[in-house]
Rosetta silent file (secondary structure, phi, psi, omega in degrees, C-alpha in Angstrom):
SEQUENCE: XXXXXXXXXXXXXXXXXXXXXXXXXXXXXXXXXXXXXXXXXXXXXXXXXXXXXXXXXXXXXXXXXXXXXXXXXXXXXXXXXXXXXXXXXXXXXXXXXXXXXXXXXXXXXXXXXXXXXXXXXXXXXXXXXXXXXXXXXXXXXXXXXXXXXXXXXXXXXXXXXXXXXXXXXXXX
SCORE:     score description
SCORE:     0.000 S_00000001
   1 L     0.000  133.734 -179.689   28.566  -19.482   15.038 S_00000001
   2 E  -118.821  137.330  174.637   29.392  -15.836   15.664 S_00000001
   3 E  -118.320  125.987  178.939   32.440  -14.468   17.445 S_00000001
   4 E   -87.705  139.030  177.462   32.355  -10.892   18.741 S_00000001
   5 E  -137.971  167.264  178.250   35.471   -8.756   18.476 S_00000001
   6 L   -59.389  145.146  178.742   36.264   -5.061   18.999 S_00000001
   7 L   -64.877  145.497  176.828   34.776   -2.731   16.408 S_00000001
   8 L  -125.828  109.973  178.804   37.125   -1.483   13.706 S_00000001
   9 L   -67.382  128.058 -179.522   36.296    1.875   12.170 S_00000001
  10 L  -126.518  161.766  176.199   36.861    1.702    8.411 S_00000001
  11 L   -67.263  150.854  173.557   36.534    4.149    5.552 S_00000001
  12 L   -63.299  142.713 -179.254   33.240    4.324    3.688 S_00000001
  13 L  -155.148  177.384  177.975   33.301    2.153    0.574 S_00000001
  14 L  -125.900  128.314  172.758   30.968    0.375   -1.819 S_00000001
  15 E  -130.217  142.171  176.146   30.514   -3.373   -2.146 S_00000001
  16 L   -59.576  152.968  177.758   27.747   -5.116   -4.069 S_00000001
  17 L   -64.583  143.117  179.151   24.974   -6.640   -1.959 S_00000001
  18 L  -131.987  141.770  179.591   25.594  -10.282   -0.938 S_00000001
  19 L   -59.416  -24.232 -179.385   23.171  -12.905    0.422 S_00000001
  20 H   -60.712  -24.136  177.843   25.529  -13.624    3.334 S_00000001
  21 H   -58.391  -38.354  178.893   24.349  -10.345    4.904 S_00000001
  22 H   -67.563  -37.068  178.847   20.992  -12.009    5.589 S_00000001
  23 H   -66.944  -43.223  178.355   22.737  -15.013    7.151 S_00000001
  24 H   -61.562  -47.731 -178.937   24.870  -12.803    9.410 S_00000001
  25 H   -61.151  -40.187  179.205   21.821  -10.803   10.488 S_00000001
  26 H   -66.063  -42.929  178.248   19.848  -13.968   11.250 S_00000001
  27 H   -62.828  -41.189  176.804   22.692  -15.424   13.304 S_00000001
  28 H   -64.228  -43.812  179.052   23.000  -12.134   15.190 S_00000001
  29 H   -59.177  -45.006  178.747   19.256  -11.986   15.765 S_00000001
  30 H   -61.392  -37.305 -176.912   19.270  -15.512   17.141 S_00000001
  31 H   -76.499  -35.511 -174.239   22.200  -14.629   19.420 S_00000001
  32 H   -88.537  -35.812 -174.804   20.862  -11.268   20.660 S_00000001
  33 L   -58.715  144.117  174.055   17.126  -11.954   20.991 S_00000001
  34 E  -135.121  175.012  175.745   15.651  -12.688   24.402 S_00000001
  35 L   -58.636  -20.615 -176.874   12.053  -13.107   25.540 S_00000001
  36 L  -111.543   -4.022 -179.068   12.029   -9.308   26.125 S_00000001
  37 E  -128.667  126.016  174.432   14.210   -8.109   23.218 S_00000001
  38 E  -107.948  160.185 -179.448   13.460   -8.535   19.519 S_00000001
  39 E  -126.854  132.885  175.975   15.823   -7.806   16.654 S_00000001
  40 E  -118.428  124.955  172.981   14.970   -6.258   13.296 S_00000001
  41 E   -84.479  121.853  179.591   17.465   -6.301   10.417 S_00000001
  42 E  -136.634 -175.012  179.608   17.028   -3.045    8.511 S_00000001
  43 L    82.826 -173.853 -172.567   19.093   -0.755    6.310 S_00000001
  44 H   -57.225  -44.075 -176.500   20.833   -1.493    3.041 S_00000001
  45 H   -66.031  -23.490  178.552   22.010   -5.008    3.845 S_00000001
  46 H   -81.542  -23.042 -171.442   18.419   -6.015    4.678 S_00000001
  47 L  -110.306   17.276  175.530   16.999   -4.510    1.472 S_00000001
  48 L    62.644   39.610  178.310   19.478   -5.944   -1.056 S_00000001
  49 L  -113.255  128.687  176.115   21.239   -2.602   -1.576 S_00000001
  50 L   -67.068  161.321  179.540   24.999   -2.465   -2.044 S_00000001
  51 E   164.514 -140.279 -177.567   27.072   -0.145    0.103 S_00000001
  52 L   -71.472  -20.393 -179.397   29.384   -0.327    3.093 S_00000001
  53 L    79.388   15.539  177.292   28.109   -3.785    4.031 S_00000001
  54 L   -79.312  134.567  179.088   27.469   -2.823    7.641 S_00000001
  55 E   -85.165  111.975  176.937   24.742   -4.895    9.285 S_00000001
  56 E   -96.318  127.292  178.237   22.206   -2.509   10.837 S_00000001
  57 E  -125.199  142.937  167.559   19.979   -4.004   13.498 S_00000001
  58 E   -98.757  126.860  175.780   17.254   -2.495   15.612 S_00000001
  59 E   -96.587  104.350 -170.361   17.320   -3.805   19.139 S_00000001
  60 E   -94.155  109.895 -179.023   13.642   -3.533   20.020 S_00000001
  61 E  -105.519  158.235  176.222   13.001   -3.184   23.724 S_00000001
  62 L   -78.275  154.181 -178.456    9.727   -2.897   25.600 S_00000001
  63 L   -47.866  130.121  177.763    8.702    0.463   27.040 S_00000001
  64 L    83.997    1.107 -174.319   10.863    1.399   30.012 S_00000001
  65 L  -116.032   22.387 -179.252   13.499   -1.294   29.362 S_00000001
  66 H   -59.123  -46.678 -177.447   16.079    0.601   27.270 S_00000001
  67 H   -61.096  -35.984  176.860   18.807    0.369   29.920 S_00000001
  68 H   -65.294  -39.464  179.166   18.320   -3.399   30.149 S_00000001
  69 H   -65.605  -42.307  178.180   18.684   -3.702   26.367 S_00000001
  70 H   -63.654  -44.412  179.049   21.898   -1.647   26.398 S_00000001
  71 H   -60.482  -38.157  178.050   23.311   -3.729   29.269 S_00000001
  72 H   -62.423  -43.820  178.876   22.503   -6.879   27.285 S_00000001
  73 H   -63.793  -43.447  177.163   24.430   -5.564   24.273 S_00000001
  74 H   -58.583  -42.551 -178.665   27.440   -4.673   26.434 S_00000001
  75 H   -63.052  -28.940  178.929   27.399   -8.167   27.938 S_00000001
  76 H   -81.388  -15.307 -179.660   27.567   -9.639   24.426 S_00000001
  77 L   115.944    5.876  176.029   30.585   -7.516   23.477 S_00000001
  78 L   -72.922  154.817 -179.015   29.065   -4.435   21.858 S_00000001
  79 E  -122.525  169.824  174.660   30.802   -1.105   22.448 S_00000001
  80 E   -61.691  153.332 -177.582   29.756    2.522   22.461 S_00000001
  81 L   -56.220  136.137  177.351   29.147    4.016   19.034 S_00000001
  82 L   -94.731   89.443 -177.062   32.273    4.907   17.069 S_00000001
  83 L  -161.010  149.110  173.757   31.357    8.355   15.810 S_00000001
  84 L   -74.520  -19.338  179.866   32.210   11.985   16.368 S_00000001
  85 L  -131.876   73.378 -176.197   28.467   12.638   16.551 S_00000001
  86 L   -68.173  158.839  173.759   26.894    9.653   18.320 S_00000001
  87 L   -60.341  153.218  179.837   23.181    9.100   18.678 S_00000001
  88 L   -68.148  159.242 -177.512   21.745   10.549   21.913 S_00000001
  89 H   -59.665  -29.200  179.487   21.564    8.408   25.032 S_00000001
  90 H   -73.637  -10.932  179.593   17.769    8.143   24.773 S_00000001
  91 H  -147.072   65.788 -171.819   18.255    6.423   21.377 S_00000001
  92 L   -75.707  161.151  169.952   21.723    4.870   21.496 S_00000001
  93 E  -123.861  135.225  176.515   23.655    2.885   18.926 S_00000001
  94 E  -118.197  145.668 -173.186   26.153    0.254   19.985 S_00000001
  95 E  -117.487  151.555  175.241   28.778   -1.169   17.645 S_00000001
  96 E  -151.910  161.839  170.652   30.483   -4.523   17.239 S_00000001
  97 E  -118.847  133.847 -179.544   32.653   -6.442   14.872 S_00000001
  98 E  -128.229  149.755  173.118   31.752  -10.088   14.360 S_00000001
  99 E  -104.609  123.852  179.338   33.397  -13.016   12.663 S_00000001
 100 E  -133.813  123.312 -177.900   30.939  -15.159   10.717 S_00000001
 101 L    50.349   41.779  175.572   32.123  -18.031    8.520 S_00000001
 102 L    78.058    5.166 -177.402   35.671  -16.702    8.772 S_00000001
 103 E  -120.183  143.158  179.936   34.769  -13.194    7.574 S_00000001
 104 E   -87.498  135.374  175.516   34.592   -9.941    9.560 S_00000001
 105 E  -130.263  141.255  174.607   31.372   -7.896    9.522 S_00000001
 106 E   -92.657  142.315 -175.716   30.666   -4.590   11.208 S_00000001
 107 E  -129.404  131.734  172.287   27.401   -4.289   13.131 S_00000001
 108 E  -113.407  116.032 -178.985   25.480   -1.196   14.232 S_00000001
 109 E  -103.085  107.927 -179.423   22.853   -2.013   16.874 S_00000001
 110 E   -90.842  118.144 -175.409   20.255    0.768   17.112 S_00000001
 111 E   -92.545  106.355 -178.385   18.428    0.580   20.437 S_00000001
 112 E  -133.845  156.424 -178.352   14.845    1.708   19.866 S_00000001
 113 E   -72.969  133.711  176.777   11.497    1.124   21.506 S_00000001
 114 L   -60.135  137.931  178.878    9.353   -1.623   20.013 S_00000001
 115 L    68.484   14.292  174.604    6.306   -0.290   18.154 S_00000001
 116 L   -75.176  168.436  176.291    7.676    3.273   18.151 S_00000001
 117 H   -58.176  -41.707 -179.833    7.282    5.487   15.089 S_00000001
 118 H   -62.721  -42.146  177.444   10.925    4.852   14.194 S_00000001
 119 H   -56.528  -47.888 -178.455   10.415    1.079   14.391 S_00000001
 120 H   -68.461  -34.735  175.979    7.470    1.304   11.983 S_00000001
 121 H   -64.612  -39.573  179.332    9.379    3.654    9.616 S_00000001
 122 H   -63.107  -42.439  178.599   12.251    1.158    9.449 S_00000001
 123 H   -63.208  -46.714 -178.181    9.882   -1.649    8.494 S_00000001
 124 H   -64.556  -42.233 -179.726    8.155    0.489    5.836 S_00000001
 125 H   -63.061  -47.195  178.923   11.463    1.760    4.388 S_00000001
 126 H   -58.750  -48.029 -177.893   12.911   -1.746    4.139 S_00000001
 127 H   -64.693  -38.833  178.828    9.778   -3.084    2.447 S_00000001
 128 H   -61.242  -45.524  178.496    9.644   -0.145    0.034 S_00000001
 129 H   -63.813  -42.628  179.180   13.228   -0.782   -1.068 S_00000001
 130 H   -62.498  -34.880 -177.504   12.589   -4.516   -1.439 S_00000001
 131 H   -82.206  -11.333 -173.098    9.473   -3.805   -3.536 S_00000001
 132 L  -130.017   84.970 -178.662   11.186   -1.224   -5.784 S_00000001
 133 H   -60.034  -30.257  178.070   14.352   -2.421   -7.553 S_00000001
 134 H   -65.700  -36.787  178.474   14.639    0.873   -9.463 S_00000001
 135 H   -70.067  -38.572  176.389   14.847    2.774   -6.168 S_00000001
 136 H   -59.960  -44.963  179.843   17.478    0.318   -4.891 S_00000001
 137 H   -63.832  -40.319  178.448   19.554    0.953   -8.046 S_00000001
 138 H   -63.141  -40.722  178.888   19.117    4.717   -7.641 S_00000001
 139 H   -64.314  -43.707  177.075   20.276    4.480   -4.016 S_00000001
 140 H   -60.976  -41.492  178.572   23.356    2.484   -5.035 S_00000001
 141 H   -63.717  -38.328  177.256   24.158    5.096   -7.692 S_00000001
 142 H   -62.029  -43.938  179.443   23.816    7.839   -5.078 S_00000001
 143 H   -63.158  -44.308  178.871   26.260    6.013   -2.800 S_00000001
 144 H   -62.544  -38.984 -179.986   28.778    5.549   -5.619 S_00000001
 145 H   -65.024  -38.633  177.724   28.508    9.249   -6.515 S_00000001
 146 H   -62.732  -45.500  179.078   29.249   10.250   -2.911 S_00000001
 147 H   -65.970  -35.223  178.910   32.351    8.061   -2.877 S_00000001
 148 H   -63.642  -22.225  176.385   33.402    9.421   -6.286 S_00000001
 149 L   -79.706   -2.144  179.375   33.547   12.856   -4.612 S_00000001
 150 L    92.042    7.345  179.638   36.268   11.488   -2.334 S_00000001
 151 L   -73.282  124.592  179.036   34.103   11.099    0.776 S_00000001
 152 L  -127.372  -25.699  179.321   35.543    8.335    2.976 S_00000001
 153 L   -67.435  129.140 -175.962   34.658    9.323    6.558 S_00000001
 154 H   -60.170  -42.299 -179.395   31.611    7.295    7.662 S_00000001
 155 H   -63.222  -42.222 -179.950   29.914   10.215    9.453 S_00000001
 156 H   -67.993  -41.071  177.987   30.319   12.496    6.431 S_00000001
 157 H   -58.191  -46.304 -179.887   29.171    9.724    4.085 S_00000001
 158 H   -61.130  -41.439  178.605   25.990    9.209    6.128 S_00000001
 159 H   -63.752  -36.985 -179.625   25.240   12.946    6.007 S_00000001
 160 H   -69.112  -33.181 -179.123   25.665   12.964    2.220 S_00000001
 161 H   -90.245   -8.750 -178.841   23.224   10.094    1.684 S_00000001
 162 H   -56.207  -41.893  179.732   20.691   11.376    4.236 S_00000001
 163 H   -59.555  -36.243  178.230   18.729   13.500    1.704 S_00000001
 164 H   -64.365  -49.514 -178.633   18.061   10.405   -0.422 S_00000001
 165 H   -61.265  -45.663 -179.677   16.854    8.379    2.581 S_00000001
 166 H   -63.318  -36.049  177.754   14.723   11.274    3.887 S_00000001
 167 H   -64.117  -41.386  177.763   13.214   11.711    0.431 S_00000001
 168 H   -66.292  -45.743 -179.387   12.162    8.063    0.305 S_00000001
 169 H   -61.161  -36.642 -179.101   10.779    8.210    3.851 S_00000001
 170 H   -64.935  -25.688 -178.712    8.797   11.353    3.017 S_00000001
 171 L   -90.531   -3.790 -178.189    7.018    9.453    0.232 S_00000001
 172 L   -82.255    0.000    0.000    5.999    6.484    2.390 S_00000001
């Protein structure tokens, strides 16, 4: 059972990966999916990489149905992205906080078109990380190094780790 609550912006931090992330993502997928919307769990929590512990989901809509997917997320309790530099409206992110088994988890729902290039890159990136434990460890070390520099703002943190992610994507 999942309970949606208002999103709570928190400082960037590092927590070891936990199997409960997969359970939360599955429960969210079951709750969000419709005959016309699929959900893909991607990002660090999907690939057994420690970090902020935010559950990243792709909300995969069929061509021409983005607005319907966004309306569906709003109806479930998702809110507009909490960021000084939000994703553009043609590729929005909606945020939520959920309670699962008595614990709060932050969720970022990325609304993207099913079978788009981005959708396929997310699948490939996730699989690459799962198949390469040394790369997962390197990514965790990169995240810890960013935090060791005193970076706590989520937007700034994401910008600092972007070169690592882009480097992995460039090699896929």
